[in-house]
N, CA, C and O atoms as CSV, one atom per row, in Angstrom:
chain,resi,resn,atom,element,x,y,z
A,1,MET,N,N,-19.178,-31.734,-1.957
A,1,MET,CA,C,-17.822,-31.713,-1.758
A,1,MET,C,C,-17.275,-30.367,-1.786
A,1,MET,O,O,-17.524,-29.376,-2.474
A,2,THR,N,N,-16.201,-30.687,-0.548
A,2,THR,CA,C,-15.461,-29.188,-0.428
A,2,THR,C,C,-14.017,-29.310,-1.143
A,2,THR,O,O,-13.228,-30.255,-1.137
A,3,HIS,N,N,-13.929,-28.025,-1.768
A,3,HIS,CA,C,-12.436,-27.959,-2.488
A,3,HIS,C,C,-11.666,-27.094,-1.186
A,3,HIS,O,O,-12.162,-26.237,-0.454
A,4,LYS,N,N,-10.345,-27.628,-1.191
A,4,LYS,CA,C,-9.519,-27.141,-0.316
A,4,LYS,C,C,-8.522,-26.302,-0.922
A,4,LYS,O,O,-7.938,-26.777,-1.896
A,5,ASN,N,N,-8.242,-25.249,-0.571
A,5,ASN,CA,C,-7.030,-24.210,-1.017
A,5,ASN,C,C,-5.690,-24.486,-0.264
A,5,ASN,O,O,-5.751,-24.224,0.938
A,6,GLY,N,N,-4.766,-24.850,-0.614
A,6,GLY,CA,C,-3.445,-24.787,0.190
A,6,GLY,C,C,-3.427,-23.357,0.896
A,6,GLY,O,O,-3.593,-23.000,2.062
A,7,ILE,N,N,-3.185,-22.761,-0.166
A,7,ILE,CA,C,-2.991,-21.177,0.410
A,7,ILE,C,C,-3.852,-20.446,1.523
A,7,ILE,O,O,-3.285,-19.764,2.377
A,8,VAL,N,N,-5.211,-20.596,1.499
A,8,VAL,CA,C,-6.241,-20.526,2.488
A,8,VAL,C,C,-5.894,-21.055,3.551
A,8,VAL,O,O,-5.580,-20.393,4.540
A,9,GLU,N,N,-5.898,-22.458,3.504
A,9,GLU,CA,C,-5.516,-23.513,4.777
A,9,GLU,C,C,-4.221,-22.898,5.464
A,9,GLU,O,O,-4.103,-22.881,6.689
A,10,ALA,N,N,-3.179,-22.353,4.530
A,10,ALA,CA,C,-1.968,-22.174,5.405
A,10,ALA,C,C,-2.135,-20.808,6.102
A,10,ALA,O,O,-1.720,-20.665,7.252
A,11,ILE,N,N,-2.809,-19.675,5.353
A,11,ILE,CA,C,-2.722,-18.325,6.079
A,11,ILE,C,C,-3.984,-18.017,6.889
A,11,ILE,O,O,-4.117,-17.111,7.711
A,12,GLY,N,N,-4.981,-19.023,6.475
A,12,GLY,CA,C,-6.092,-19.228,7.451
A,12,GLY,C,C,-7.360,-18.454,6.848
A,12,GLY,O,O,-7.115,-17.343,6.378
A,13,ARG,N,N,-8.280,-18.767,6.818
A,13,ARG,CA,C,-9.748,-18.355,6.193
A,13,ARG,C,C,-9.912,-16.869,6.324
A,13,ARG,O,O,-10.181,-16.126,5.380
A,14,ASP,N,N,-9.727,-16.487,7.587
A,14,ASP,CA,C,-9.982,-15.222,8.153
A,14,ASP,C,C,-8.701,-14.073,7.290
A,14,ASP,O,O,-8.902,-13.066,6.612
A,15,SER,N,N,-7.688,-14.607,7.594
A,15,SER,CA,C,-6.598,-13.849,6.934
A,15,SER,C,C,-6.823,-13.724,5.293
A,15,SER,O,O,-6.685,-12.663,4.684
A,16,PHE,N,N,-7.134,-14.787,4.778
A,16,PHE,CA,C,-7.263,-14.801,3.514
A,16,PHE,C,C,-8.319,-13.831,3.091
A,16,PHE,O,O,-8.060,-12.976,2.244
A,17,GLU,N,N,-9.471,-13.924,3.634
A,17,GLU,CA,C,-10.761,-13.301,3.321
A,17,GLU,C,C,-10.305,-11.292,3.427
A,17,GLU,O,O,-10.759,-10.385,2.730
A,18,TRP,N,N,-9.495,-11.233,4.329
A,18,TRP,CA,C,-9.092,-9.891,4.772
A,18,TRP,C,C,-8.257,-9.521,3.743
A,18,TRP,O,O,-8.411,-8.366,3.347
A,19,LEU,N,N,-7.231,-10.333,3.085
A,19,LEU,CA,C,-6.711,-9.990,1.889
A,19,LEU,C,C,-7.338,-9.924,0.681
A,19,LEU,O,O,-6.856,-9.263,-0.239
A,20,SER,N,N,-8.405,-10.560,0.572
A,20,SER,CA,C,-8.834,-10.565,-0.661
A,20,SER,C,C,-9.998,-9.496,-0.633
A,20,SER,O,O,-10.426,-9.027,-1.688
A,21,ARG,N,N,-10.495,-9.125,0.585
A,21,ARG,CA,C,-11.394,-8.147,0.601
A,21,ARG,C,C,-11.226,-6.672,1.372
A,21,ARG,O,O,-12.010,-5.753,1.134
A,22,GLU,N,N,-10.404,-6.574,2.078
A,22,GLU,CA,C,-10.054,-5.474,2.788
A,22,GLU,C,C,-8.588,-4.681,2.403
A,22,GLU,O,O,-8.477,-3.456,2.341
A,23,PHE,N,N,-7.672,-5.501,2.199
A,23,PHE,CA,C,-6.337,-4.895,1.382
A,23,PHE,C,C,-6.480,-4.187,0.477
A,23,PHE,O,O,-6.635,-4.778,-0.591
A,24,ASP,N,N,-6.497,-2.968,0.435
A,24,ASP,CA,C,-6.130,-2.171,-1.137
A,24,ASP,C,C,-5.350,-1.201,-1.027
A,24,ASP,O,O,-4.521,-0.969,-0.148
A,25,LYS,N,N,-5.681,-0.504,-2.132
A,25,LYS,CA,C,-4.464,0.657,-2.184
A,25,LYS,C,C,-4.398,1.809,-1.203
A,25,LYS,O,O,-3.538,2.689,-1.219
A,26,ARG,N,N,-5.316,1.713,-0.423
A,26,ARG,CA,C,-5.201,2.803,0.713
A,26,ARG,C,C,-4.453,2.248,2.322
A,26,ARG,O,O,-3.969,2.970,3.194
A,27,THR,N,N,-4.586,0.600,2.306
A,27,THR,CA,C,-4.344,0.288,3.283
A,27,THR,C,C,-2.614,0.658,3.943
A,27,THR,O,O,-1.629,0.554,3.212
A,28,ALA,N,N,-2.552,0.945,4.925
A,28,ALA,CA,C,-0.963,1.123,5.458
A,28,ALA,C,C,-0.665,0.240,6.489
A,28,ALA,O,O,-1.460,-0.550,6.999
A,29,LEU,N,N,0.589,0.406,6.802
A,29,LEU,CA,C,0.971,-0.717,7.957
A,29,LEU,C,C,0.046,-0.793,9.338
A,29,LEU,O,O,0.014,-1.696,10.174
A,30,LYS,N,N,-0.502,0.128,9.307
A,30,LYS,CA,C,-1.281,0.236,10.786
A,30,LYS,C,C,-2.829,-0.294,10.673
A,30,LYS,O,O,-3.609,-0.427,11.616
A,31,ASP,N,N,-3.080,-0.560,9.316
A,31,ASP,CA,C,-4.304,-1.324,8.931
A,31,ASP,C,C,-4.307,-2.689,9.104
A,31,ASP,O,O,-5.393,-3.244,9.265
A,32,ILE,N,N,-3.075,-3.467,9.098
A,32,ILE,CA,C,-2.891,-4.806,8.829
A,32,ILE,C,C,-3.507,-5.290,10.267
A,32,ILE,O,O,-3.291,-4.676,11.312
A,33,PRO,N,N,-4.437,-6.669,10.161
A,33,PRO,CA,C,-4.871,-7.042,11.124
A,33,PRO,C,C,-3.661,-7.649,12.144
A,33,PRO,O,O,-2.586,-7.957,11.630
A,34,ASP,N,N,-3.859,-7.811,13.579
A,34,ASP,CA,C,-2.461,-8.271,14.183
A,34,ASP,C,C,-2.071,-9.511,13.847
A,34,ASP,O,O,-0.849,-9.657,13.848
A,35,GLU,N,N,-2.842,-10.647,13.501
A,35,GLU,CA,C,-2.552,-12.024,13.327
A,35,GLU,C,C,-1.801,-11.772,11.852
A,35,GLU,O,O,-0.628,-12.137,11.936
A,36,ILE,N,N,-2.059,-11.375,10.835
A,36,ILE,CA,C,-1.359,-11.149,9.769
A,36,ILE,C,C,0.000,-10.625,9.727
A,36,ILE,O,O,0.896,-11.151,9.066
A,37,LEU,N,N,0.166,-9.377,10.583
A,37,LEU,CA,C,1.162,-8.556,10.952
A,37,LEU,C,C,2.106,-9.590,11.916
A,37,LEU,O,O,3.213,-9.966,11.533
A,38,TYR,N,N,1.659,-9.903,12.913
A,38,TYR,CA,C,2.599,-10.982,13.769
A,38,TYR,C,C,3.128,-12.223,12.894
A,38,TYR,O,O,4.243,-12.672,13.160
A,39,ARG,N,N,2.498,-12.693,12.037
A,39,ARG,CA,C,2.687,-13.666,11.266
A,39,ARG,C,C,4.186,-13.174,10.250
A,39,ARG,O,O,5.135,-13.915,9.996
A,40,ILE,N,N,4.052,-12.017,9.899
A,40,ILE,CA,C,4.960,-11.447,8.756
A,40,ILE,C,C,5.992,-11.047,9.762
A,40,ILE,O,O,7.152,-11.126,9.359
A,41,ALA,N,N,5.845,-10.716,10.745
A,41,ALA,CA,C,6.978,-10.198,11.572
A,41,ALA,C,C,7.850,-11.528,12.089
A,41,ALA,O,O,8.989,-11.443,12.548
A,42,ALA,N,N,7.229,-12.562,11.956
A,42,ALA,CA,C,7.959,-13.761,12.698
A,42,ALA,C,C,8.567,-14.760,11.553
A,42,ALA,O,O,9.179,-15.813,11.734
A,43,VAL,N,N,8.191,-14.067,10.216
A,43,VAL,CA,C,9.096,-15.126,9.385
A,43,VAL,C,C,10.301,-15.503,9.351
A,43,VAL,O,O,11.189,-14.650,9.361
A,44,ASP,N,N,10.594,-16.823,9.305
A,44,ASP,CA,C,12.230,-16.899,9.163
A,44,ASP,C,C,12.803,-17.155,8.231
A,44,ASP,O,O,12.734,-18.211,7.602
A,45,MET,N,N,13.760,-15.799,7.891
A,45,MET,CA,C,14.598,-15.555,7.033
A,45,MET,C,C,15.550,-16.716,6.681
A,45,MET,O,O,16.076,-16.631,5.571
A,46,THR,N,N,15.792,-17.553,7.274
A,46,THR,CA,C,16.942,-18.574,7.152
A,46,THR,C,C,16.595,-19.848,6.454
A,46,THR,O,O,17.435,-20.687,6.129
A,47,ILE,N,N,15.121,-19.959,6.208
A,47,ILE,CA,C,14.777,-21.046,5.802
A,47,ILE,C,C,14.725,-20.659,3.992
A,47,ILE,O,O,14.696,-19.556,3.446
A,48,ARG,N,N,14.727,-21.753,3.517
A,48,ARG,CA,C,14.680,-21.384,1.940
A,48,ARG,C,C,13.057,-22.179,1.339
A,48,ARG,O,O,12.374,-21.936,0.344
A,49,ASP,N,N,12.895,-23.137,2.411
A,49,ASP,CA,C,11.597,-23.758,1.740
A,49,ASP,C,C,10.118,-22.970,2.446
A,49,ASP,O,O,9.410,-23.369,3.371
A,50,TYR,N,N,10.017,-21.881,1.710
A,50,TYR,CA,C,8.918,-20.949,2.370
A,50,TYR,C,C,7.516,-21.570,2.581
A,50,TYR,O,O,6.666,-21.317,3.435
A,51,VAL,N,N,7.518,-22.662,1.317
A,51,VAL,CA,C,5.936,-23.294,1.246
A,51,VAL,C,C,5.718,-23.951,2.564
A,51,VAL,O,O,4.536,-23.920,2.907
A,52,SER,N,N,6.552,-24.557,3.427
A,52,SER,CA,C,6.332,-25.355,4.682
A,52,SER,C,C,6.149,-24.314,5.736
A,52,SER,O,O,5.938,-24.843,6.828
A,53,ASP,N,N,6.160,-22.880,5.778
A,53,ASP,CA,C,6.337,-21.835,6.764
A,53,ASP,C,C,4.886,-21.001,6.502
A,53,ASP,O,O,4.520,-20.388,5.499
A,54,LYS,N,N,4.323,-21.182,7.575
A,54,LYS,CA,C,2.806,-20.195,7.511
A,54,LYS,C,C,3.340,-18.886,7.538
A,54,LYS,O,O,2.788,-18.175,6.698
A,55,ASN,N,N,4.111,-18.375,8.119
A,55,ASN,CA,C,4.474,-17.236,8.165
A,55,ASN,C,C,4.973,-16.701,6.925
A,55,ASN,O,O,4.636,-15.549,6.650
A,56,ALA,N,N,5.668,-17.289,6.177
A,56,ALA,CA,C,6.285,-17.078,4.859
A,56,ALA,C,C,5.202,-16.954,3.859
A,56,ALA,O,O,4.932,-15.904,3.278
A,57,VAL,N,N,4.494,-18.275,3.663
A,57,VAL,CA,C,3.146,-18.109,3.003
A,57,VAL,C,C,2.331,-16.823,2.818
A,57,VAL,O,O,1.856,-16.276,1.822
A,58,THR,N,N,2.337,-16.450,4.495
A,58,THR,CA,C,1.207,-15.132,4.616
A,58,THR,C,C,2.018,-13.872,3.869
A,58,THR,O,O,1.567,-13.003,3.122
A,59,SER,N,N,3.171,-14.061,4.273
A,59,SER,CA,C,4.349,-12.866,3.617
A,59,SER,C,C,3.903,-12.649,1.912
A,59,SER,O,O,3.282,-11.698,1.436
A,60,ILE,N,N,4.332,-13.612,1.346
A,60,ILE,CA,C,4.275,-13.916,0.243
A,60,ILE,C,C,2.794,-13.498,-0.558
A,60,ILE,O,O,2.700,-12.899,-1.629
A,61,ALA,N,N,1.892,-13.911,0.146
A,61,ALA,CA,C,0.272,-13.506,-0.229
A,61,ALA,C,C,0.274,-12.160,-0.144
A,61,ALA,O,O,-0.305,-11.571,-1.056
A,62,VAL,N,N,0.887,-11.367,0.908
A,62,VAL,CA,C,0.588,-9.768,1.168
A,62,VAL,C,C,1.465,-9.426,-0.106
A,62,VAL,O,O,0.935,-8.704,-0.951
A,63,ILE,N,N,2.508,-9.789,-0.284
A,63,ILE,CA,C,3.557,-9.285,-1.520
A,63,ILE,C,C,2.815,-9.421,-2.750
A,63,ILE,O,O,2.744,-8.470,-3.529
A,64,THR,N,N,2.151,-10.739,-3.035
A,64,THR,CA,C,1.544,-10.899,-4.139
A,64,THR,C,C,0.529,-9.813,-4.353
A,64,THR,O,O,0.545,-9.122,-5.372
A,65,PHE,N,N,-0.208,-9.686,-3.554
A,65,PHE,CA,C,-1.569,-8.705,-3.539
A,65,PHE,C,C,-0.802,-7.298,-3.915
A,65,PHE,O,O,-1.220,-6.690,-4.900
A,66,ALA,N,N,0.180,-6.819,-3.253
A,66,ALA,CA,C,0.835,-5.569,-3.284
A,66,ALA,C,C,1.231,-5.519,-4.812
A,66,ALA,O,O,1.100,-4.453,-5.413
A,67,TYR,N,N,1.697,-6.605,-5.439
A,67,TYR,CA,C,2.393,-6.371,-6.663
A,67,TYR,C,C,1.097,-6.073,-7.640
A,67,TYR,O,O,1.133,-5.168,-8.473
A,68,LYS,N,N,-0.159,-7.008,-7.434
A,68,LYS,CA,C,-1.278,-6.852,-8.411
A,68,LYS,C,C,-1.603,-5.391,-8.157
A,68,LYS,O,O,-1.752,-4.648,-9.127
A,69,MET,N,N,-1.722,-4.932,-6.932
A,69,MET,CA,C,-2.325,-3.636,-7.129
A,69,MET,C,C,-1.635,-2.405,-7.648
A,69,MET,O,O,-2.186,-1.356,-7.981
A,70,ALA,N,N,-0.333,-2.685,-7.668
A,70,ALA,CA,C,0.601,-1.729,-8.655
A,70,ALA,C,C,0.840,-1.891,-9.876
A,70,ALA,O,O,1.609,-1.131,-10.464
A,71,ASP,N,N,0.134,-3.064,-10.578
A,71,ASP,CA,C,0.185,-3.455,-11.688
A,71,ASP,C,C,1.700,-3.880,-12.041
A,71,ASP,O,O,2.040,-3.605,-13.192
A,72,LYS,N,N,2.415,-4.348,-11.433
A,72,LYS,CA,C,3.486,-4.728,-11.515
A,72,LYS,C,C,4.039,-6.060,-11.553
A,72,LYS,O,O,3.266,-6.696,-10.836
A,73,VAL,N,N,4.920,-6.848,-11.968
A,73,VAL,CA,C,5.164,-8.271,-11.982
A,73,VAL,C,C,6.296,-8.469,-10.938
A,73,VAL,O,O,7.342,-7.840,-10.778
A,74,GLN,N,N,5.845,-9.389,-10.367
A,74,GLN,CA,C,6.928,-10.251,-9.079
A,74,GLN,C,C,7.891,-10.813,-9.798
A,74,GLN,O,O,7.605,-11.511,-10.771
A,75,GLN,N,N,8.959,-10.624,-9.482
A,75,GLN,CA,C,10.561,-11.067,-9.942
A,75,GLN,C,C,10.882,-12.241,-8.858
A,75,GLN,O,O,11.164,-11.943,-7.697
A,76,ALA,N,N,10.836,-13.314,-9.210
A,76,ALA,CA,C,11.316,-14.526,-8.180
A,76,ALA,C,C,12.870,-13.965,-7.399
A,76,ALA,O,O,13.144,-13.870,-6.202
A,77,ARG,N,N,13.553,-13.715,-8.410
A,77,ARG,CA,C,14.983,-13.452,-7.910
A,77,ARG,C,C,14.872,-12.091,-6.695
A,77,ARG,O,O,15.735,-11.919,-5.835
A,78,PHE,N,N,14.094,-11.538,-6.793
A,78,PHE,CA,C,13.737,-10.593,-5.714
A,78,PHE,C,C,13.037,-11.096,-4.356
A,78,PHE,O,O,13.138,-10.443,-3.318
A,79,GLY,N,N,12.440,-12.099,-4.422
A,79,GLY,CA,C,11.514,-12.797,-3.368
A,79,GLY,C,C,12.077,-12.538,-2.125
A,79,GLY,O,O,11.453,-11.908,-1.271
A,80,ALA,N,N,13.135,-12.941,-1.956
A,80,ALA,CA,C,13.556,-12.921,-0.468
A,80,ALA,C,C,13.674,-11.553,-0.233
A,80,ALA,O,O,13.149,-11.352,0.863
A,81,LYS,N,N,14.093,-10.509,-0.698
A,81,LYS,CA,C,14.367,-9.455,-0.593
A,81,LYS,C,C,13.090,-8.663,-0.177
A,81,LYS,O,O,13.043,-7.921,0.805
A,82,ASP,N,N,11.960,-8.928,-1.117
A,82,ASP,CA,C,10.657,-8.374,-0.550
A,82,ASP,C,C,10.040,-8.913,0.737
A,82,ASP,O,O,9.231,-8.277,1.412
A,83,ILE,N,N,10.525,-10.247,1.049
A,83,ILE,CA,C,10.237,-10.927,2.094
A,83,ILE,C,C,10.928,-10.131,3.470
A,83,ILE,O,O,10.303,-9.695,4.437
A,84,LEU,N,N,12.153,-10.095,3.282
A,84,LEU,CA,C,12.923,-9.159,3.991
A,84,LEU,C,C,12.286,-7.845,4.298
A,84,LEU,O,O,11.939,-7.695,5.470
A,85,LEU,N,N,12.056,-6.812,3.422
A,85,LEU,CA,C,11.713,-5.614,3.420
A,85,LEU,C,C,10.100,-5.748,4.506
A,85,LEU,O,O,9.952,-4.990,5.465
A,86,LEU,N,N,9.170,-6.679,4.180
A,86,LEU,CA,C,8.144,-6.568,4.681
A,86,LEU,C,C,8.107,-7.061,6.191
A,86,LEU,O,O,7.379,-6.544,7.039
A,87,LYS,N,N,9.049,-8.212,6.453
A,87,LYS,CA,C,9.300,-8.507,7.929
A,87,LYS,C,C,9.872,-7.309,8.727
A,87,LYS,O,O,9.630,-7.113,9.918
A,88,VAL,N,N,10.694,-6.489,7.911
A,88,VAL,CA,C,11.095,-5.273,8.818
A,88,VAL,C,C,10.303,-4.300,9.117
A,88,VAL,O,O,10.370,-3.615,10.138
A,89,LEU,N,N,9.366,-4.179,8.065
A,89,LEU,CA,C,8.121,-3.164,8.247
A,89,LEU,C,C,7.074,-3.550,9.304
A,89,LEU,O,O,6.413,-2.804,10.026
A,90,ALA,N,N,7.081,-5.071,9.214
A,90,ALA,CA,C,6.027,-5.404,10.194
A,90,ALA,C,C,6.598,-5.305,11.672
A,90,ALA,O,O,5.911,-4.898,12.609
A,91,ARG,N,N,7.841,-5.692,11.788
A,91,ARG,CA,C,8.334,-5.633,13.253
A,91,ARG,C,C,8.383,-4.455,13.857
A,91,ARG,O,O,8.271,-4.349,15.078
A,92,LYS,N,N,8.575,-3.343,12.971
A,92,LYS,CA,C,8.700,-2.202,13.483
A,92,LYS,C,C,7.221,-1.631,13.841
A,92,LYS,O,O,7.006,-0.870,14.784
A,93,GLU,N,N,6.263,-2.105,12.966
A,93,GLU,CA,C,4.452,-1.757,13.423
A,93,GLU,C,C,4.232,-2.560,14.408
A,93,GLU,O,O,3.401,-2.122,15.203
A,94,LYS,N,N,4.724,-3.710,14.690
A,94,LYS,CA,C,4.564,-4.789,16.031
A,94,LYS,C,C,4.912,-3.511,17.240
A,94,LYS,O,O,4.077,-2.865,17.873
A,95,SER,N,N,6.070,-3.429,17.295
A,95,SER,CA,C,6.709,-2.686,18.339
A,95,SER,C,C,5.889,-1.526,18.681
A,95,SER,O,O,5.431,-1.368,19.813
A,96,ARG,N,N,5.661,-0.552,17.524
A,96,ARG,CA,C,4.681,0.619,17.909
A,96,ARG,C,C,3.241,0.277,18.501
A,96,ARG,O,O,2.694,1.064,19.273
A,97,ARG,N,N,2.690,-0.828,18.144
A,97,ARG,CA,C,1.402,-1.356,18.784
A,97,ARG,C,C,1.627,-1.728,20.248
A,97,ARG,O,O,0.851,-1.573,21.191
A,98,GLU,N,N,3.024,-2.324,20.236
A,98,GLU,CA,C,3.214,-2.676,21.790
A,98,GLU,C,C,3.566,-1.738,22.644
A,98,GLU,O,O,3.819,-2.004,23.819
A,99,GLY,N,N,3.620,-0.565,22.162
A,99,GLY,CA,C,4.256,0.686,22.835
A,99,GLY,C,C,5.594,0.770,22.918
A,99,GLY,O,O,6.056,1.531,23.767
A,100,LYS,N,N,6.300,0.175,22.245
A,100,LYS,CA,C,7.816,-0.040,22.413
A,100,LYS,C,C,8.581,1.036,21.484
A,100,LYS,O,O,9.806,0.949,21.401
A,101,GLY,N,N,7.894,2.047,20.783
A,101,GLY,CA,C,8.572,2.819,19.985
A,101,GLY,C,C,8.240,2.577,18.535
A,101,GLY,O,O,8.082,1.405,18.195
A,102,GLY,N,N,8.123,3.462,17.701
A,102,GLY,CA,C,7.652,3.424,16.035
A,102,GLY,C,C,8.863,3.816,15.642
A,102,GLY,O,O,9.946,3.939,16.215
A,103,PHE,N,N,8.412,4.018,14.369
A,103,PHE,CA,C,9.580,4.545,13.242
A,103,PHE,C,C,8.737,5.662,12.794
A,103,PHE,O,O,7.566,5.530,12.438
A,104,ASN,N,N,9.448,6.872,12.831
A,104,ASN,CA,C,9.326,8.183,12.316
A,104,ASN,C,C,10.029,8.440,11.290
A,104,ASN,O,O,11.161,8.919,11.348
A,105,HIS,N,N,9.237,8.054,9.923
A,105,HIS,CA,C,9.873,8.479,8.477
A,105,HIS,C,C,8.512,9.139,7.914
A,105,HIS,O,O,7.314,8.970,8.144
A,106,ALA,N,N,9.375,10.087,6.951
A,106,ALA,CA,C,7.866,10.548,6.105
A,106,ALA,C,C,7.232,9.438,5.324
A,106,ALA,O,O,6.023,9.602,5.160
A,107,GLN,N,N,7.870,8.067,4.664
A,107,GLN,CA,C,7.136,7.539,4.385
A,107,GLN,C,C,6.368,6.549,4.839
A,107,GLN,O,O,5.784,5.732,4.127
A,108,TRP,N,N,6.348,6.600,6.109
A,108,TRP,CA,C,5.893,5.530,7.028
A,108,TRP,C,C,4.079,5.230,6.899
A,108,TRP,O,O,3.518,4.159,7.133
A,109,ASP,N,N,3.618,6.154,6.586
A,109,ASP,CA,C,2.081,6.010,6.571
A,109,ASP,C,C,1.718,6.359,4.858
A,109,ASP,O,O,0.760,7.055,4.521
A,110,LEU,N,N,2.550,5.813,4.031
A,110,LEU,CA,C,2.582,5.296,2.621
A,110,LEU,C,C,1.853,4.062,2.562
A,110,LEU,O,O,2.260,3.151,3.284
A,111,PRO,N,N,0.490,3.793,1.574
A,111,PRO,CA,C,0.309,2.226,1.592
A,111,PRO,C,C,1.154,1.202,1.441
A,111,PRO,O,O,2.198,1.285,0.794
A,112,LEU,N,N,0.726,0.106,2.070
A,112,LEU,CA,C,1.808,-0.686,2.023
A,112,LEU,C,C,1.956,-1.463,0.931
A,112,LEU,O,O,2.822,-2.333,1.032
A,113,PHE,N,N,1.208,-1.385,-0.342
A,113,PHE,CA,C,1.424,-1.585,-1.511
A,113,PHE,C,C,2.821,-0.855,-2.047
A,113,PHE,O,O,3.831,-1.405,-2.488
A,114,GLU,N,N,2.573,0.442,-1.881
A,114,GLU,CA,C,3.546,1.481,-2.442
A,114,GLU,C,C,5.004,1.245,-1.868
A,114,GLU,O,O,6.033,1.261,-2.544
A,115,LEU,N,N,4.910,1.014,-0.452
A,115,LEU,CA,C,6.362,0.861,0.262
A,115,LEU,C,C,6.940,-0.805,-0.347
A,115,LEU,O,O,8.123,-1.135,-0.267
A,116,ILE,N,N,6.060,-1.536,-0.827
A,116,ILE,CA,C,6.702,-2.893,-1.027
A,116,ILE,C,C,7.168,-2.614,-2.796
A,116,ILE,O,O,8.237,-3.064,-3.208
A,117,THR,N,N,6.523,-2.081,-3.425
A,117,THR,CA,C,6.638,-2.030,-4.836
A,117,THR,C,C,7.194,-0.653,-5.581
A,117,THR,O,O,7.559,-0.487,-6.745
A,118,GLY,N,N,7.129,0.127,-4.637
A,118,GLY,CA,C,7.585,1.944,-4.973
A,118,GLY,C,C,9.192,1.925,-4.618
A,118,GLY,O,O,10.003,0.999,-4.599
A,119,GLU,N,N,9.302,3.204,-4.370
A,119,GLU,CA,C,10.665,3.623,-4.171
A,119,GLU,C,C,11.579,3.084,-2.908
A,119,GLU,O,O,12.803,3.175,-2.811
A,120,VAL,N,N,11.012,2.724,-2.330
A,120,VAL,CA,C,11.479,2.012,-0.696
A,120,VAL,C,C,11.939,0.397,-1.188
A,120,VAL,O,O,13.064,-0.079,-1.035
A,121,GLY,N,N,10.712,-0.323,-1.838
A,121,GLY,CA,C,11.308,-1.540,-2.336
A,121,GLY,C,C,12.208,-1.664,-3.289
A,121,GLY,O,O,13.025,-2.582,-3.225
A,122,ASP,N,N,12.213,-0.539,-4.596
A,122,ASP,CA,C,13.232,-0.498,-5.525
A,122,ASP,C,C,14.675,-0.291,-4.731
A,122,ASP,O,O,15.740,-0.615,-5.258
A,123,ARG,N,N,14.598,0.217,-3.561
A,123,ARG,CA,C,15.827,0.299,-2.939
A,123,ARG,C,C,16.595,-0.737,-2.387
A,123,ARG,O,O,17.790,-1.011,-2.493
A,124,ILE,N,N,15.529,-1.338,-1.686
A,124,ILE,CA,C,16.185,-2.752,-1.026
A,124,ILE,C,C,16.395,-3.590,-1.972
A,124,ILE,O,O,17.381,-4.288,-1.738
A,125,ARG,N,N,15.771,-3.865,-3.156
A,125,ARG,CA,C,15.974,-4.740,-4.415
A,125,ARG,C,C,17.204,-4.583,-4.908
A,125,ARG,O,O,17.900,-5.539,-5.248
A,126,ALA,N,N,17.656,-3.077,-5.005
A,126,ALA,CA,C,18.966,-2.805,-5.766
A,126,ALA,C,C,20.091,-3.262,-4.746
A,126,ALA,O,O,21.205,-3.359,-5.259
A,127,ILE,N,N,20.023,-3.497,-3.676
A,127,ILE,CA,C,21.154,-3.627,-2.481
A,127,ILE,C,C,21.167,-4.946,-2.370
A,127,ILE,O,O,20.135,-5.617,-2.403
A,128,ARG,N,N,22.766,-5.610,-2.178
A,128,ARG,CA,C,23.170,-7.000,-1.792
A,128,ARG,C,C,22.544,-7.163,-0.364
A,128,ARG,O,O,22.796,-6.347,0.522
A,129,THR,N,N,21.828,-8.101,-0.192
A,129,THR,CA,C,21.633,-8.592,1.308
A,129,THR,C,C,22.205,-10.093,1.523
A,129,THR,O,O,22.508,-10.898,0.642
A,130,ILE,N,N,22.258,-10.221,2.635
A,130,ILE,CA,C,22.896,-11.402,2.959
A,130,ILE,C,C,21.957,-12.732,2.587
A,130,ILE,O,O,22.394,-13.816,2.201
A,131,ASN,N,N,20.837,-12.449,2.756
A,131,ASN,CA,C,19.573,-13.512,2.081
A,131,ASN,C,C,19.439,-13.381,0.459
A,131,ASN,O,O,18.593,-13.995,-0.191
A,132,SER,N,N,20.253,-12.625,-0.009
A,132,SER,CA,C,20.107,-12.275,-1.462
A,132,SER,C,C,21.035,-11.504,-1.992
A,132,SER,O,O,20.800,-10.296,-1.941
A,133,PRO,N,N,21.842,-11.780,-2.398
A,133,PRO,CA,C,23.043,-11.214,-2.972
A,133,PRO,C,C,23.225,-10.624,-4.367
A,133,PRO,O,O,24.254,-10.144,-4.843
A,134,ILE,N,N,22.051,-10.750,-4.916
A,134,ILE,CA,C,21.882,-10.485,-6.515
A,134,ILE,C,C,21.499,-8.997,-6.342
A,134,ILE,O,O,21.254,-8.304,-7.330
């Protein structure tokens, strides 16, 4: 009997295996596989039912792994801001890979978990955004 896992089915076995085996404290945006990066870049921020969106589930999985690496607790009230930050980062990295320009910033090469859970993420979580005015 095969046990099915909704998260693995939603993001795909290969993507989940990469997250659970390869994504670590050294992983930068440039290291994220195209399939995962493109899903994150395509997440629809206007929906609030993230469970039915494979792109959002993939983003949430990446964010969850990042918080675990940082030994920090995710706060649900900042979920939309974390997803927004990750989407913006992924879109910039996608553009760089497609030769449409990159993003030259001193923190760009930081590990992804640090961008999400560190100073950059803290700044995003502290501001009001249209998707999360908290």
